[in-house]
C-alpha positions, 0 to 999 in steps of 0.5 A: 928256148935253146935247151931241148931237154927242158922242152922234151920234159915240158912236152912229156909233162903236158902229154901226161896231164892231157892223158890223165885228164882225158882218162878221168873225163871218159871214166866220169862219162861212163860212170854217170853218163846215163844218169847225167844225160837223162837229167840234162835232156 
């Protein structure tokens, strides 16, 4: 709790994972979005 370095590392790791997840999510939507929307609708 008292070590700021660990907190910064954890926060950076979380941000990187979140950004990677969002990029993959958007990429999948762009790649198969139209076909998937047609199938779902």
